[in-house]
C-alpha positions, -999 to 999 in steps of 0.1 A, spaced: 215 -179 40 221 -141 45 194 -117 30 209 -98 -1 181 -78 -4 153 -58 23 123 -50 3 96 -24 17 66 -18 9 53 21 12 19 27 20 12 25 56 42 7 58 67 39 52 44 63 52 -1 71 59 -18 64 36 -52 50 41 -57 79 68 -62 101 32 -88 68 19 -105 73 50 -110 109 52 -117 110 12 -146 89 15 -164 106 49 -160 141 24 -178 117 -4 -204 104 22 -213 142 32 -218 146 -5 -243 124 -8 -255 123 24 -290 133 7 -298 107 -11 -284 76 11 -269 61 43 -234 69 52 -228 28 56 -249 22 27 -222 39 5 -193 26 24 -209 -8 6 -215 6 -28 -181 25 -31 -165 -8 -17 -183 -30 -45 -173 -4 -70 -140 -4 -64 -135 -39 -69 -156 -42 -98 -127 -16 -108 -96 -32 -102 -88 -47 -131 -97 -22 -146 -82 12 -132 -58 -11 -108 -53 14 -73 -45 43 -63 -57 76 -57 -68 80 -98 -85 46 -96 -102 55 -64 -121 88 -75 -128 74 -111 -149 47 -78 -159 77 -60 -177 91 -93 -196 62 -103 -208 54 -70 -221 87 -70 -237 89 -101 -254 57 -87 -262 69 -48 -277 96 -69 -297 79 -97 -283 106 -123 -290 135 -100 -258 140 -89 -248 181 -100 -216 186 -121 -206 216 -91 -210 180 -65 -185 161 -90 -163 194 -87 -163 182 -50 -154 149 -59 -131 158 -81 -111 187 -56 -108 156 -29 -88 137 -51 -72 167 -60 -60 173 -24 -53 135 -19 -21 142 -48 -9 171 -31 -11 160 11 22 156 26 38 127 32 33 119 72 59 92 75 53 62 98 70 58 133 104 49 136 102 49 93 135 72 93 158 57 115 152 21 101 163 31 64 190 48 83 202 16 99 197 -10 75 211 6 46 243 8 63 244 -37 61 220 -37 29 205 -27 -3 168 -18 4 142 -17 -26 111 -1 -21 78 -26 -36 51 -3 -41 21 -13 -59 -2 19 -75 4 51 -103 36 53 -110 36 89 -111 16 95 -75 39 70 -57 71 84 -70 54 117 -64 49 107 -25 85 88 -21 102 118 -38 83 143 -11 91 114 19 125 123 15 139 88 16 145 78 -18 181 85 -9 175 51 11 169 30 -19 191 10 -46 161 5 -61 121 12 -69 98 -11 -84 59 3 -89 38 -24 -97 3 -31 -116 -5 -52 -87 16 -79 -59 12 -109 -71 38 -141 -66 40 -134 -111 51 -94 -103 72 -108 -78 91 -134 -98 96 -107 -124 114 -84 -99 140 -117 -88 148 -124 -125 156 -87 -136 176 -85 -111 191 -117 -106 174 -122 -69 177 -156 -50 141 -153 -33 156 -173 -4 176 -148 0 152 -118 -4 130 -102 24 93 -85 19 84 -56 54 49 -44 50 17 -39 63 -11 -63 43 -8 -100 41 -27 -99 11 3 -79 -6 36 -79 10 34 -110 28 16 -145 15 30 -142 -26 63 -138 -14 60 -169 15 48 -187 -18 82 -183 -36 107 -197 -5 113 -157 5 109 -142 41 82 -118 49 82 -95 76 41 -82 84 40 -54 105 1 -40 112 -7 -4 102 -33 15 125 -59 13 100 -57 -10 68 -78 -13 35 -108 -40 41 -91 -59 5 -55 -62 21 -66 -87 41 -71 -121 44 -92 -144 54 -74 -167 65 -38 -172 70 -11 -196 84 15 -174 107 32 -205 116 47 -206 77 87 -204 74 100 -175 68 67 -154 83 77 -130 111 55 -105 132 62 -67 143 49 -45 163 65 -17 150 91 -6 123 112 1 150 121 -36 157 130 -45 120 168 -39 121 169 -57 153 155 -88 135 172 -86 104 205 -83 130 195 -117 148 184 -140 114 220 -124 97 244 -128 121 
């Protein structure tokens, strides 16, 4: 069956993202080092993020709130206003950071857009993700852009309904088994997993069946046009 739409994740699929968070987290640990160890700060920040996800969602702004909350918790309220200001400076730098494209991103979109309609499906803050897409220089290759609160089967189903898409003619490409791969396979679509160099622990799955129908794994994004050509012969 022909592929009607090829959808691609953005963060850590088209451009680097997790590295920004890791660098920010390192800076936070330095600020909080008078109160606790790096390992404990990492653990408490992750716990705070997971607790806040249902309220704040994903993205840098949500991450910033979790950093501030963690700082207050770790310091037992001793954190100063200038130190809180340093944390907000970290967030501001993340929001304005240069968009660093992943290897093969540009040439892959150029090749695929000649034969297929492309869709970007990413989650996070609408303003931030829209700004990153604009700064990336990739926006002209996408016929559709969907920025969602989370990538659940329900969220994908709503996208299918919005564009009157058959899941069997839909391919999703991304680096997250939890967000980009598992939901699409559940709905009967094709999912292409391209592992990133670094992936947030939340996006991993303890158990995943790599033998599922419609699942493909590539080493890098540059191999995607070849796979699409093979599947659409």
